[in-house]
DRENNU-53624 format. One record per residue (C-alpha): x negated, y negated, z negated. Coordinates in pm, 1 decimal, m for minus. Each point is the difference from the previous one (the first is absolute). Example, Ala and Ser with C-alpha at 12.3 -4.5 7.8 and 13.67 -1.06 7.14 Angstrom:
REM DRENNU-53624
<r px="m1230.0" py="450.0" pz="m780.0"/>
<r px="m137.0" py="m344.0" pz="66.0"/>
//
This chain:
REM DRENNU-53624
<r px="m12653.5" py="m16020.4" pz="8365.3"/>
<r px="m172.5" py="331.8" pz="m75.3"/>
<r px="m284.4" py="m22.2" pz="253.7"/>
<r px="m203.0" py="302.5" pz="107.0"/>
<r px="m373.4" py="m3.8" pz="m52.5"/>
<r px="m144.7" py="43.7" pz="349.8"/>
<r px="m323.7" py="135.4" pz="m141.3"/>
<r px="191.1" py="286.5" pz="m160.9"/>
<r px="182.3" py="56.6" pz="329.2"/>
<r px="m329.3" py="7.1" pz="191.4"/>
<r px="m149.8" py="261.0" pz="m232.9"/>
<r px="306.9" py="221.7" pz="38.2"/>
<r px="1.9" py="m41.1" pz="378.6"/>
<r px="m364.3" py="102.2" pz="33.6"/>
<r px="46.0" py="293.6" pz="m239.3"/>
<r px="293.2" py="117.6" pz="212.8"/>
<r px="m221.0" py="m18.8" pz="311.4"/>
<r px="m296.2" py="175.2" pz="m163.8"/>
<r px="206.4" py="266.6" pz="m173.3"/>
<r px="m184.4" py="m49.2" pz="m329.0"/>
<r px="m79.6" py="m260.7" pz="m262.0"/>
<r px="m368.6" py="89.4" pz="29.9"/>
<r px="2.8" py="m66.9" pz="375.1"/>
<r px="176.8" py="m331.8" pz="m51.4"/>
<r px="m243.6" py="m99.2" pz="m274.5"/>
<r px="m299.0" py="68.8" pz="225.8"/>
<r px="154.5" py="m203.3" pz="279.8"/>
<r px="77.8" py="m289.4" pz="m236.4"/>
<r px="m335.7" py="22.0" pz="m186.9"/>
<r px="186.1" py="41.8" pz="m329.5"/>
<r px="16.8" py="268.8" pz="m265.5"/>
<r px="272.8" py="267.1" pz="34.0"/>
<r px="136.0" py="m94.3" pz="m343.7"/>
<r px="50.7" py="m361.5" pz="112.9"/>
<r px="183.7" py="103.6" pz="317.5"/>
<r px="213.0" py="250.8" pz="m189.8"/>
<r px="96.0" py="m258.9" pz="m262.6"/>
<r px="98.3" py="m257.3" pz="262.2"/>
<r px="219.1" py="249.7" pz="186.9"/>
<r px="164.8" py="92.3" pz="m329.8"/>
<r px="84.4" py="m365.8" pz="m59.8"/>
<r px="157.4" py="m19.3" pz="346.5"/>
<r px="209.6" py="311.0" pz="m69.6"/>
<r px="116.9" py="m153.5" pz="m328.4"/>
<r px="88.8" py="m325.1" pz="172.0"/>
<r px="199.9" py="181.1" pz="271.5"/>
<r px="139.9" py="258.5" pz="m244.7"/>
<r px="m86.7" py="286.6" pz="236.4"/>
<r px="m275.7" py="257.7" pz="28.5"/>
<r px="m180.5" py="m74.9" pz="326.8"/>
<r px="m253.2" py="283.2" pz="27.1"/>
<r px="23.3" py="371.5" pz="m67.0"/>
<r px="m244.2" py="287.3" pz="26.4"/>
<r px="28.5" py="242.4" pz="293.8"/>
<r px="m276.5" py="257.5" pz="m24.5"/>
<r px="m323.2" py="m193.2" pz="m39.7"/>
<r px="136.0" py="m321.9" pz="149.2"/>
<r px="214.4" py="m284.7" pz="m122.8"/>
<r px="293.2" py="m71.5" pz="229.7"/>
<r px="268.7" py="m269.3" pz="m23.1"/>
<r px="335.1" py="86.3" pz="m154.3"/>
<r px="315.9" py="m92.4" pz="194.2"/>
<r px="m8.2" py="m343.7" pz="m164.7"/>
<r px="m376.1" py="m14.5" pz="53.0"/>
<r px="43.6" py="46.8" pz="375.5"/>
<r px="234.2" py="m298.9" pz="8.2"/>
<r px="m245.0" py="m211.4" pz="m200.9"/>
<r px="m286.9" py="109.1" pz="227.4"/>
<r px="192.8" py="m112.7" pz="309.5"/>
<r px="61.7" py="m342.2" pz="m150.8"/>
<r px="m361.5" py="m19.8" pz="m114.3"/>
<r px="m117.2" py="66.3" pz="354.3"/>
<r px="218.4" py="m286.0" pz="124.0"/>
<r px="m114.3" py="m234.7" pz="m277.5"/>
<r px="m372.2" py="59.1" pz="49.1"/>
<r px="38.5" py="m0.3" pz="376.4"/>
<r px="153.9" py="m346.3" pz="m23.9"/>
<r px="m279.5" py="m109.8" pz="m232.1"/>
<r px="m258.4" py="106.9" pz="257.5"/>
<r px="194.7" py="m179.5" pz="273.1"/>
<r px="12.1" py="m315.8" pz="m213.8"/>
<r px="m375.0" py="8.3" pz="m54.2"/>
<r px="m58.7" py="37.4" pz="374.1"/>
<r px="226.7" py="m293.8" pz="79.6"/>
<r px="m162.9" py="m226.1" pz="m259.7"/>
<r px="m348.5" py="95.9" pz="118.8"/>
<r px="94.1" py="m81.9" pz="359.3"/>
<r px="m21.4" py="362.6" pz="115.9"/>
<r px="373.9" py="51.0" pz="52.0"/>
<r px="228.7" py="m152.2" pz="261.0"/>
<r px="220.7" py="m170.2" pz="m258.2"/>
<r px="304.7" py="215.1" pz="68.9"/>
<r px="161.7" py="214.4" pz="m267.2"/>
<r px="33.2" py="368.6" pz="89.1"/>
<r px="331.0" py="158.8" pz="m95.6"/>
<r px="m69.6" py="363.5" pz="m90.8"/>
<r px="280.5" py="239.7" pz="88.6"/>
<r px="m5.6" py="377.5" pz="m54.1"/>
<r px="208.0" py="173.8" pz="266.9"/>
<r px="87.6" py="367.6" pz="26.2"/>
<r px="89.4" py="173.6" pz="326.6"/>
<r px="199.4" py="323.6" pz="10.8"/>
<r px="m171.1" py="302.7" pz="151.2"/>
<r px="263.5" py="26.6" pz="272.5"/>
<r px="m16.9" py="m368.2" pz="94.1"/>
<r px="m176.7" py="m37.0" pz="337.0"/>
<r px="m343.2" py="m154.4" pz="m52.3"/>
<r px="50.9" py="m242.0" pz="285.4"/>
<r px="331.6" py="m117.1" pz="m145.8"/>
<r px="m162.7" py="m66.6" pz="m336.0"/>
<r px="m289.2" py="m179.8" pz="170.4"/>
<r px="232.5" py="m210.8" pz="215.3"/>
<r px="211.6" py="m102.8" pz="m298.7"/>
<r px="m294.0" py="m93.5" pz="m220.4"/>
<r px="m181.8" py="m176.3" pz="284.4"/>
<r px="312.2" py="m201.7" pz="75.5"/>
<r px="38.4" py="m120.4" pz="m358.2"/>
<r px="m143.7" py="m350.1" pz="13.0"/>
<r px="m4.4" py="m175.6" pz="m336.1"/>
<r px="8.1" py="m374.9" pz="48.5"/>
<r px="25.7" py="m139.4" pz="m350.6"/>
<r px="m241.7" py="m284.1" pz="m59.2"/>
<r px="m266.8" py="174.6" pz="204.5"/>
<r px="8.1" py="321.1" pz="m204.9"/>
<r px="m143.1" py="317.6" pz="152.4"/>
<r px="147.5" py="345.8" pz="m44.9"/>
<r px="m242.0" py="257.6" pz="m146.1"/>
<r px="154.3" py="341.2" pz="63.9"/>
<r px="m81.2" py="316.0" pz="m192.7"/>
<r px="166.3" py="283.4" pz="193.1"/>
<r px="73.2" py="350.6" pz="m130.5"/>
<r px="183.1" py="298.6" pz="147.5"/>
<r px="194.9" py="278.6" pz="m168.1"/>
<r px="322.0" py="194.0" pz="m45.8"/>
<r px="325.1" py="m165.8" pz="m102.4"/>
<r px="m29.8" py="140.2" pz="m353.2"/>
<r px="m352.5" py="m138.7" pz="m29.3"/>
<r px="105.1" py="m342.8" pz="132.8"/>
<r px="286.5" py="m20.2" pz="m250.1"/>
<r px="m229.4" py="97.6" pz="m287.6"/>
<r px="m265.5" py="m254.6" pz="100.6"/>
<r px="258.1" py="m276.2" pz="35.9"/>
<r px="151.4" py="83.4" pz="m337.1"/>
<r px="m345.0" py="m10.4" pz="m161.9"/>
<r px="m70.8" py="m336.9" pz="170.7"/>
<r px="m284.2" py="149.6" pz="204.1"/>
<r px="178.3" py="m109.7" pz="319.3"/>
<r px="190.9" py="m318.2" pz="79.8"/>
<r px="185.5" py="128.1" pz="306.0"/>
<r px="48.8" py="322.4" pz="194.9"/>
<r px="120.5" py="64.5" pz="355.3"/>
<r px="173.1" py="332.2" pz="64.1"/>
<r px="274.5" py="172.4" pz="197.3"/>
<r px="198.6" py="91.2" pz="m311.5"/>
<r px="186.9" py="m213.8" pz="m253.5"/>
<r px="m12.0" py="80.2" pz="m369.7"/>
<r px="274.6" py="5.6" pz="m259.5"/>
<r px="m25.4" py="m267.4" pz="m267.2"/>
<r px="m273.3" py="99.7" pz="m241.4"/>
<r px="74.2" py="m14.8" pz="m371.7"/>
<r px="m1.4" py="m360.6" pz="m115.1"/>
<r px="60.3" py="m129.5" pz="353.5"/>
<r px="m374.6" py="m20.0" pz="60.8"/>
<r px="15.9" py="74.5" pz="374.8"/>
<r px="222.2" py="m95.5" pz="287.4"/>
<r px="25.9" py="116.4" pz="361.2"/>
<r px="33.8" py="m256.9" pz="278.6"/>
<r px="111.3" py="112.3" pz="344.1"/>
<r px="m238.7" py="m128.7" pz="267.6"/>
<r px="140.2" py="143.8" pz="321.7"/>
<r px="44.9" py="309.8" pz="209.9"/>
<r px="m170.9" py="148.3" pz="303.1"/>
<r px="124.4" py="271.2" pz="238.9"/>
<r px="m205.7" py="318.6" pz="9.5"/>
<r px="m199.0" py="83.4" pz="313.3"/>
<r px="m158.3" py="328.9" pz="109.9"/>
<r px="m354.4" py="m4.3" pz="142.7"/>
<r px="m221.1" py="251.6" pz="177.4"/>
<r px="m301.8" py="29.2" pz="226.1"/>
<r px="42.2" py="m3.0" pz="377.5"/>
<r px="m62.1" py="375.5" pz="10.8"/>
<r px="278.6" py="67.6" pz="m250.6"/>
<r px="238.6" py="m232.6" pz="180.9"/>
<r px="m74.9" py="172.1" pz="331.7"/>
<r px="77.8" py="339.2" pz="m150.5"/>
<r px="301.7" py="m82.4" pz="m219.9"/>
<r px="138.5" py="m329.6" pz="127.2"/>
<r px="220.0" py="124.7" pz="285.8"/>
<r px="335.7" py="32.5" pz="m181.9"/>
<r px="m9.2" py="m209.5" pz="m315.4"/>
<r px="89.4" py="56.7" pz="m273.1"/>
<r px="84.9" py="367.8" pz="65.3"/>
<r px="m343.5" py="76.1" pz="144.2"/>
<r px="m151.0" py="m79.2" pz="m340.8"/>
<r px="140.7" py="327.8" pz="m135.4"/>
<r px="m302.5" py="214.8" pz="m80.7"/>
<r px="m237.3" py="m288.9" pz="70.4"/>
<r px="m287.4" py="m56.6" pz="m245.3"/>
<r px="71.2" py="m271.6" pz="m257.0"/>
<r px="m204.2" py="m170.5" pz="m268.9"/>
<r px="222.4" py="m92.7" pz="m292.7"/>
<r px="m34.8" py="m217.5" pz="m309.2"/>
<r px="16.2" py="171.3" pz="m337.6"/>
<r px="341.0" py="142.3" pz="m98.7"/>
<r px="90.0" py="m263.3" pz="m262.1"/>
<r px="m39.5" py="m294.9" pz="236.6"/>
<r px="289.6" py="m196.2" pz="143.6"/>
<r px="m138.0" py="41.3" pz="352.9"/>
<r px="0.0" py="379.2" pz="m40.9"/>
<r px="362.7" py="1.2" pz="m113.3"/>
<r px="107.9" py="m219.8" pz="290.2"/>
<r px="m181.8" py="219.3" pz="251.2"/>
<r px="145.6" py="322.2" pz="m136.3"/>
<r px="350.7" py="m147.6" pz="12.1"/>
<r px="m58.4" py="m94.8" pz="363.6"/>
<r px="m136.2" py="346.4" pz="86.2"/>
<r px="314.0" py="160.7" pz="m143.8"/>
<r px="225.2" py="m248.6" pz="177.4"/>
<r px="m168.0" py="72.6" pz="333.7"/>
<r px="m19.2" py="376.2" pz="m55.7"/>
<r px="m379.2" py="m13.5" pz="23.9"/>
<r px="m242.3" py="223.5" pz="m188.8"/>
<r px="m355.4" py="m132.0" pz="58.0"/>
<r px="m315.6" py="194.8" pz="m81.7"/>
<r px="m157.4" py="m169.3" pz="m303.3"/>
<r px="m376.7" py="m6.6" pz="56.2"/>
<r px="m98.5" py="m195.4" pz="m311.7"/>
<r px="133.5" py="m221.9" pz="m279.0"/>
<r px="m166.2" py="m313.1" pz="m136.1"/>
<r px="29.8" py="m229.7" pz="m298.8"/>
<r px="m209.2" py="m270.5" pz="165.9"/>
<r px="165.4" py="m153.6" pz="306.8"/>
<r px="m333.6" py="m112.1" pz="142.6"/>
<r px="m140.4" py="353.7" pz="m0.1"/>
<r px="319.7" py="126.8" pz="164.1"/>
<r px="m47.2" py="m240.9" pz="291.0"/>
<r px="m362.3" py="103.0" pz="44.8"/>
<r px="108.4" py="361.2" pz="44.3"/>
<r px="268.4" py="m123.1" pz="239.3"/>
<r px="m268.3" py="m179.4" pz="198.3"/>
<r px="m178.5" py="333.8" pz="36.9"/>
<r px="310.4" py="147.5" pz="162.7"/>
<r px="79.4" py="235.2" pz="m287.1"/>
<r px="369.3" py="m88.9" pz="15.7"/>
<r px="267.3" py="m265.0" pz="38.9"/>
<r px="43.3" py="m237.9" pz="m292.2"/>
<r px="230.7" py="m277.4" pz="m113.8"/>
<r px="m66.1" py="m358.5" pz="m106.6"/>
<r px="210.8" py="m314.5" pz="m41.1"/>
<r px="68.2" py="m155.0" pz="338.9"/>
<r px="m108.7" py="m338.2" pz="m137.1"/>
<r px="m362.7" py="124.3" pz="20.1"/>
<r px="44.3" py="172.7" pz="338.3"/>
<r px="m235.0" py="m223.9" pz="196.4"/>
<r px="m276.8" py="44.4" pz="m255.0"/>
<r px="49.5" py="377.4" pz="m16.1"/>
<r px="m6.5" py="37.1" pz="379.0"/>
<r px="m309.8" py="m209.9" pz="52.4"/>
<r px="m197.3" py="113.2" pz="m303.6"/>
<r px="70.0" py="372.2" pz="21.8"/>
<r px="31.2" py="27.2" pz="379.4"/>
<r px="344.5" py="160.5" pz="m9.5"/>
<r px="331.9" py="m66.6" pz="171.1"/>
<r px="330.8" py="m96.0" pz="m155.1"/>
<r px="221.8" py="294.9" pz="89.5"/>
<r px="332.6" py="m130.5" pz="m129.2"/>
<r px="169.8" py="m205.2" pz="m269.3"/>
<r px="244.1" py="186.9" pz="m222.7"/>
<r px="353.2" py="m134.5" pz="16.0"/>
<r px="158.3" py="m70.5" pz="m337.0"/>
<r px="m315.9" py="72.2" pz="m197.2"/>
<r px="m185.8" py="m286.7" pz="m164.1"/>
<r px="m259.2" py="m23.8" pz="m276.0"/>
<r px="67.8" py="m265.4" pz="m261.1"/>
<r px="m274.4" py="m188.0" pz="m182.0"/>
<r px="m4.0" py="m155.2" pz="m345.7"/>
<r px="m212.3" py="m210.5" pz="m229.3"/>
<r px="m22.7" py="101.6" pz="m364.3"/>
<r px="m62.0" py="m295.6" pz="m226.5"/>
<r px="19.7" py="m104.0" pz="m363.7"/>
<r px="255.5" py="m267.6" pz="m100.4"/>
<r px="m266.1" py="m243.7" pz="m116.6"/>
<r px="m133.8" py="m19.7" pz="356.2"/>
<r px="324.2" py="m133.2" pz="144.6"/>
<r px="m85.3" py="m326.0" pz="175.8"/>
<r px="m378.2" py="49.3" pz="m24.0"/>
<r px="m132.6" py="m147.2" pz="322.1"/>
<r px="m243.9" py="279.9" pz="85.4"/>
<r px="266.2" py="267.0" pz="m51.9"/>
<r px="261.3" py="m193.9" pz="195.9"/>
<r px="m247.7" py="m48.8" pz="286.0"/>
<r px="m47.9" py="376.9" pz="30.3"/>
<r px="375.2" py="66.3" pz="m14.0"/>
<r px="59.7" py="m263.6" pz="269.5"/>
<r px="m270.7" py="149.8" pz="223.1"/>
<r px="155.4" py="346.2" pz="m34.4"/>
<r px="349.1" py="m125.0" pz="80.5"/>
<r px="m126.1" py="m189.1" pz="302.2"/>
<r px="m179.4" py="307.6" pz="133.1"/>
<r px="304.5" py="220.4" pz="m55.4"/>
<r px="237.4" py="m259.7" pz="143.7"/>
<r px="216.0" py="m41.0" pz="m310.2"/>
<r px="118.4" py="m314.6" pz="m173.6"/>
<r px="181.3" py="m53.7" pz="m328.9"/>
//
């Protein structure tokens, strides 16, 4: 077997963190020429350039970013092993999982799903690394192996090479929320009284925005758009201030009402937001991934 030299991998990993061979050499108490030569050997072994110059810094190439992610896992496990053998650890292996959340996914929903994912495999613990971004960013990060799993409200078409798949998790009706003052003023003849009412809307490309606009047209309602948001958490904060009505999945209604001190005005008939997990084929059956998918399906009330 063509084994990797972990010393070479360590030198590359530190150089990627420092942004220079000189910085890595100082940190390792070695000469820059030694560090550079060892990284070159690693690149030859892997048959890929791992670092490239960007301005005055060295940054990982696309392949280098993948190698750096694996290096972080490898040296993290090494540190964990040393702690266990020295009696400092608790003896349980920590499964590291990198999860991405879509910008439009309610924060509470993401928190509830990840909190509910209990990994019970030989006492293993789940070590989550959580990121947030747009659908395009999530797909790119998954494709580059920077993420293991993403939760979003949009599926994706099969990426070239079949590297990603979308798994349906469940669906939630959409609810409208507003402060008591807004409800007192506009809540007398729903939904028609919402015509001209102030609304806070998600950004135009989101699924929630499309569903709301379809419902407005269906009901003959033209609300007054006060603001638009990419981040669903920021939208709710403005809603808490009484700046306008806003929508959220009904599955998080109790949390929204209590946290943001608003009232649930109504639930939209025939309008539901669907949620998906984006995964890579090699993670099918991985216990940590399956635990998160099961937690999401339980929360959304869906079973295979």
